[in-house]
C-alpha positions as CSV (number, residue, x, y, z in Angstrom):
1,M,-84.2,9.7,128.8
2,V,-84.1,12.9,126.4
3,G,-81.2,15.8,126.7
4,S,-82.2,18.8,127.9
5,R,-81.6,21.9,125.7
6,G,-78.6,22.4,127.6
7,H,-77.1,18.9,126.6
8,W,-77.5,19.6,123.2
9,E,-76.2,22.6,123.0
10,D,-73.0,21.3,125.0
11,V,-73.0,18.9,122.1
12,Y,-72.7,21.5,119.2
13,A,-70.5,23.4,121.2
14,R,-67.8,20.6,121.3
15,R,-68.0,19.2,118.2
16,K,-68.3,20.6,114.7
17,A,-71.6,19.4,112.8
18,T,-69.8,17.6,110.7
19,A,-68.6,15.1,113.1
20,V,-71.5,14.5,115.4
21,S,-72.3,11.2,114.8
22,W,-75.7,11.5,112.8
23,Y,-73.9,13.6,110.2
24,Q,-74.7,12.7,106.8
25,A,-73.2,14.8,103.8
26,Q,-76.7,13.8,101.9
27,A,-79.9,13.1,103.9
28,Q,-80.5,9.7,102.2
29,P,-82.9,7.8,102.5
30,S,-84.9,11.2,103.8
31,L,-84.5,13.0,100.6
32,A,-86.5,10.0,98.4
33,L,-88.6,9.0,101.1
34,I,-90.0,12.8,101.1
35,A,-90.2,13.3,97.7
36,A,-91.9,10.0,96.8
37,A,-94.6,11.3,99.6
38,A,-95.1,15.0,98.3
39,P,-94.6,15.2,94.2
40,D,-96.0,18.8,95.0
41,R,-93.1,20.8,96.0
42,D,-95.3,22.9,97.3
43,A,-96.5,20.5,99.9
44,P,-95.2,22.1,103.5
45,V,-92.5,19.8,105.2
46,I,-91.2,20.4,109.1
47,D,-87.8,18.1,110.0
48,V,-88.4,18.0,113.5
49,G,-84.8,17.7,115.2
50,G,-83.2,19.0,112.1
51,G,-80.4,20.8,113.5
52,A,-77.5,21.3,111.4
53,S,-78.5,18.7,109.1
54,T,-78.5,18.5,105.3
55,L,-81.7,17.6,105.0
56,V,-82.8,21.3,104.1
57,D,-80.1,21.7,101.8
58,G,-81.0,18.9,99.3
59,L,-85.2,19.8,100.0
60,L,-84.4,23.2,98.2
61,A,-82.2,21.6,95.7
62,C,-85.5,19.6,95.1
63,G,-87.3,22.6,94.6
64,F,-89.8,22.7,98.0
65,T,-90.8,25.9,99.0
66,D,-92.5,25.5,102.2
67,L,-90.1,23.8,104.4
68,T,-89.4,24.6,108.4
69,V,-86.7,23.0,110.8
70,L,-87.0,22.8,114.3
71,D,-84.6,21.7,116.9
72,V,-83.9,22.3,120.4
73,A,-80.4,23.5,120.1
74,E,-80.3,26.9,118.7
75,P,-76.4,26.5,117.7
76,A,-77.2,23.8,115.4
77,L,-79.9,25.7,113.5
78,A,-77.7,28.9,113.5
79,T,-74.9,26.2,111.5
80,A,-77.5,25.5,109.3
81,R,-78.4,28.7,108.6
82,A,-74.8,29.8,108.2
83,R,-74.2,27.2,105.5
84,L,-77.4,27.8,103.6
85,G,-76.5,31.6,103.3
86,A,-79.1,33.7,101.5
87,K,-81.4,30.6,101.3
88,A,-81.8,30.7,105.1
89,A,-84.4,33.1,104.3
90,S,-86.9,30.9,102.6
91,V,-87.0,28.3,105.2
92,S,-88.7,28.7,108.9
93,W,-86.6,28.1,111.7
94,I,-87.7,27.0,115.5
95,A,-86.0,26.3,118.3
96,A,-88.4,24.6,120.8
97,D,-88.4,21.7,122.4
98,I,-90.9,18.9,120.6
99,T,-91.9,17.7,123.9
100,R,-93.0,21.4,125.0
101,W,-94.5,22.8,121.6
102,T,-97.3,24.2,119.7
103,P,-97.6,24.0,116.8
104,G,-99.0,26.9,115.2
105,R,-99.3,25.3,112.0
106,R,-100.1,22.4,110.0
107,W,-97.4,20.3,107.5
108,R,-98.3,17.6,105.3
109,I,-94.8,15.9,105.6
110,W,-93.5,15.4,109.1
111,H,-90.1,14.1,108.9
112,D,-88.2,13.0,112.1
113,R,-84.5,11.3,112.0
114,A,-83.8,10.3,115.2
115,V,-85.5,12.7,117.3
116,F,-88.2,10.0,118.6
117,H,-85.6,7.3,119.7
118,F,-84.5,9.8,123.0
119,L,-88.0,9.7,124.2
120,T,-87.6,6.7,126.5
121,E,-89.8,8.2,128.9
122,R,-93.7,7.5,128.1
123,A,-95.0,11.1,128.9
124,M,-92.6,12.3,126.7
125,Q,-93.4,10.1,124.3
126,D,-97.0,11.3,124.2
127,A,-96.1,14.8,123.8
128,Y,-94.2,14.4,121.0
129,I,-97.5,12.4,119.5
130,G,-99.6,15.2,120.5
131,A,-97.5,17.6,118.9
132,L,-97.4,15.5,115.5
133,L,-101.1,14.8,115.6
134,A,-101.7,19.1,115.9
135,G,-98.9,19.7,113.5
136,T,-100.3,17.4,110.7
137,E,-102.9,17.9,108.2
138,P,-105.7,14.9,107.2
139,D,-103.7,12.4,104.9
140,A,-100.5,14.2,106.3
141,T,-97.3,11.4,105.8
142,A,-94.7,11.4,108.9
143,I,-91.7,9.7,108.3
144,I,-89.7,8.6,111.3
145,A,-86.5,7.4,111.7
146,T,-85.1,5.2,114.7
147,F,-82.5,3.0,115.9
148,A,-83.2,-0.6,114.6
149,P,-83.7,-3.5,117.6
150,D,-80.0,-4.5,116.5
151,G,-78.7,-0.5,116.6
152,P,-77.1,1.1,119.7
153,A,-79.0,1.0,122.8
154,T,-77.2,4.6,123.7
155,C,-75.8,8.1,121.6
156,S,-74.4,10.8,122.7
157,G,-74.4,9.8,126.3
158,L,-78.1,8.9,126.4
159,T,-80.0,5.7,126.4
160,V,-82.3,5.2,123.5
161,A,-85.2,3.3,122.4
162,R,-84.8,1.2,119.6
163,Y,-88.0,0.0,117.6
164,S,-89.0,-2.0,114.7
165,A,-91.4,-0.1,112.2
166,E,-94.2,-2.4,113.2
167,T,-93.4,-1.6,116.9
168,L,-92.7,2.4,115.8
169,A,-96.4,2.5,114.3
170,E,-98.1,0.7,117.3
171,R,-96.5,3.1,119.6
172,I,-97.4,6.4,117.3
173,G,-101.2,4.8,117.7
174,A,-103.7,4.3,115.4
175,S,-104.1,8.0,114.0
176,F,-101.2,6.8,111.5
177,A,-101.0,3.6,109.8
178,L,-97.9,2.1,108.2
179,G,-97.3,2.3,104.5
180,S,-93.9,1.4,104.1
181,A,-90.8,0.9,105.8
182,A,-86.4,1.5,104.9
183,R,-83.5,0.0,106.5
184,E,-80.5,2.1,106.6
185,I,-76.9,1.0,107.8
186,H,-75.6,4.7,108.5
187,T,-72.0,5.0,108.9
188,T,-71.0,7.8,111.5
189,P,-68.2,10.2,111.0
190,A,-65.8,7.9,113.1
191,G,-66.8,4.8,111.0
192,V,-69.2,2.9,113.0
193,Q,-71.9,1.8,111.3
194,Q,-75.5,2.2,112.6
195,P,-78.8,0.3,111.7
196,F,-81.6,2.6,111.6
197,V,-85.0,2.2,110.6
198,Y,-87.5,4.6,109.0
199,A,-91.4,4.2,109.0
200,V,-93.5,6.1,106.4
201,L,-96.9,6.7,108.5
202,K,-100.2,8.0,106.5
203,R,-102.5,10.0,108.7
204,Q,-105.8,8.3,108.6
205,A,-108.8,10.6,107.1
206,R,-111.0,8.7,108.8
207,Q,-109.8,9.4,111.9
208,E,-110.0,12.9,111.5
209,R,-113.9,12.0,110.4
210,L,-114.6,10.6,113.6
211,R,-113.5,13.4,115.5
212,S,-115.3,16.0,113.2
213,P,-119.0,17.4,114.3
214,L,-121.9,15.8,112.5
215,P,-122.9,18.4,109.7
């Protein structure tokens, strides 16, 4: 079951952002996958569960100009803002639970490294998928990373759901098609290796047309 806001705020209260298991000094391969999906650096990008991640630093350095970071834990967002200094003003910051959030706009790139795998209940997965559909443009790309089938079964004291790229795409549903996949062996600050899978999912324009009224 996904942790509550209090759970994640407690994690960041007890541990430095550089000591949590998911910390990356540089957010690869996310940067490469986003850059490949959005050669136009004006493309709107949202990092779901971005928290204190350094991905936003890398995206700013690459020239992306329309960035949003969403996380349930305000202390994690505060850490990222403090790290960026004056650059933080060019980023939109949202403190929200993705399973209870209604997007106020649409993005061309939806990135999520390790939020979806904490949603082990189908109702929460459905709520996430609803937000994904409401918050993405036609032909948008969703880059979602989870623990791989041979990855850990728990993280931060919580049970997780593990996926292959194919089973992840199947769970997200027919509105998105699997374009490509990548595998990463992430080494935690404690030196533990964790296999991740990244699925690059393309929103299907045909699905949009089917939902649109006839002219």
